[in-house]
N, C-alpha and C positions, 0 to 999 in steps of 0.2 A: 109511279114514274115510268115512263116509257124510254126505251133506249139504254136503261141501266140494268146491269146484271149484278145481283148481290154477290159479295165476296163469300165463297164457301170455304170451309175447312176441307183440306184434301182428305180424301177417304183413307181410312185404315186399310191397308192392303197386306195380305199374307197368302202366298201362293206355294204350292208344292208341286214338284215335278218328280219323275222317277229318280233323279240323281241329286236334287237340291231342294232346299227350303228357302224361300225368299221372304224376308220379314223385316220390319222396321229396325234400324240400328239402335242399340242401346249403349250405355256408358261402358259395360263390360266388353264391348267390341273394339275398343280404342287401340289395343296393341295390333290386332289384325288389320284394322284399317290403316294404321301407320305403316305397316309393311306393304299393303297394296299400293299406296300412294307414294312410297318411298322408291319404288322400282323405277330404274332409269328408263326403260322402254315405255312404261305407263306415262311417266312424267313428260316424255317427248310430246305427247299428243294432248296434255291437258291444257285448258285455257288459263295458263298462269304465266307471270312474267319469267324470265329466264332463271332468276334466282328465288322464285316465289315458292311458297309451299302451303299445304293445307294443315290446319291445326286439327288432328284426328279427334281430340276430345270434343272440341267445338262442332265438328262434323257429325259426330254421333249423338250429341245432345242438343245444344242451344240452336245451332244452325238448322238441324232437322226439325226441331220443334217450331222454329220461326217459319220455315218453309210450309210445314203443315198448316199452322194456324193462319197464315196469309192466304192459303188456298193455292200457292204456286207450285207445290209438289211435295216430295218426301225424299228421304234417304233410306236405302235398303241394304241389308246384308244378304250375300248369297252363301248359304250354309251348305256345304257338301255333306251329303248324307252319309258316306262311308266312313268319315272320321269327325263329324259334327263339328267342323272348323269353318269359320267364316273365310272364304277364299276370294271373295270379290264384293264390289259395291255397285249398286244401280242407283240412280237418282232421277227423278222426274222434275221438270222445271218448265218455265214459259207456258203455264197452263192458261188456256183461255176458256173460261166457263161458258160464255155466250156461244162459242162454236164447238165446245166440248172437245178441245184439242190439248194435248200435252207433248212434251219432248221427253225422251229417256236417253240417258247417258250411262256408261258403264266403265268399269276398270276391274281387271282380274289379277290375282296373284300370278307370278310366273309359273308356278308349279301347277296351276289350274288351267292354263291355256292350251289350246290345240286339241281339246277333247270334246268340243261341241257344247261344253257347259254354259258358256256365256249365251250362245244363240238360244239354248233351251231356256235359260232364265229370261231373256229379254222377250222371247216369244210368249212365255207364260204370263209375264207381267202385261204385255200388250193385250192379250186375249182377256185377262181378268179386268183390265181397265175398261175394255169394250163391252164385255158381257155382264160384269157385275156392277160397274159403276157408270155406264151410259156414255162413255166416251165414244166419239165417232171417228177419231183419227189420233194416232200415236206417231210422232216423228222421231227420226234419227238424223243427226247431222255428223258427217264423217270427213275429215280432211282427206283429199285425194291421195296422198301418199300412204295413208294408213290402210294398207290392203287387208290386214287382219280384221280390222273393224268392218271394212266393206264385206268380208266373207260372213261376219256375224249378221249384218243386215240381210244379206241374201239368204242364209240358212234359217233365219227367224221369220222368213216370209215377207219381208219388206219390199217395197217396189221403189226403184230409183226414179226420181222425178226430175233431177236436174242439178245444175251447179249454181250455188249462190256465190257470187264473185265477192271476194274481200270481206266475207261475212263473219269470220272468227279469228281467234287467236290461238296459237299453238307454237311451242318452242320459243316463246317470248316475242313472236311476231305475227303479223297479220297473214291469214290464210283464206283460200277459197274453202267452201264447204259443200259437199254433196248432200243433197236432201233426199232422204228416204222416207216412206210412209207405210203405214199398216192402217187400214180403214175397216170399218164395220162390214162393208161388202166383201171384204177378203175372207170373211169367215163362212160365206156361203158356198 
């Protein structure tokens, strides 16, 4: 059949950097994921209703499995090497297999912020997706007021492309989103 792309299972991804190991989340990560998503500053920028929350057990198990099996993405833990602790989460979503494009999002524990670890992890995942799994484009979407996330995009080597008006939800309401990208040509 022409014009149809078969649904693919999202590839297993494990990446190491000098300071972190990024791997799929497992049930043993529930407590760490709960702490990451419970942080007030993190919650400010999550696409949740004002009083909404993420079920950390489902996030690490059935939601991650469902996302992988559907081909839409995956959920990863960022494990800090110095203490072997999960200090953050990365997740891929909105995968378009025909165009070989996916979006990456992230959340880090408060004690892991401000050291460049998030940018290091996002950069490593984007490079692995392009070099090892044939993606052509990895996107980030950032609410304009989220300056820390904008710095992550810049430090990870992403390029700002423009503003998507009224394209997301944060703090329980509609927000514009900045679109950032990392493409295969950026590796040359």
